[in-house]
C-alpha positions, 0 to 999 in steps of 0.5 A: 508493538508492530505488525506481526510477520506472516508465517511465510514472510517471503511469498515470492519465494513460493512462486507468487508475484509482486501483485500477491506480495503487494496484496499481502502488505497492502495495508502497510503500503497504504499507511506508508504512502499516507505518512509520506504524503503527510510529510510532504504536506508539512514541507509545503509540497502539496503537489507531491502529497497529492501524487502519493495520495493518488497512488494510495487511492488507486490501490485501495480502489483496485482492492475494492474492485477485487473484493466486489468481483470475487 
């Protein structure tokens, strides 16, 4: 059906910042960025698509660096 919600859907309320929240939902964010980029491709807006794919790539690479370091 959909992605199940975590037991505590509001980690920010627990004192975590935006980075923790983004990390929790990174897969969903990457999926949404790619869906956005695909729509821009379909609309003939390759520059816009590349911009959003670039954001996704930077986020994915940052996660990879975090995992490698820790």
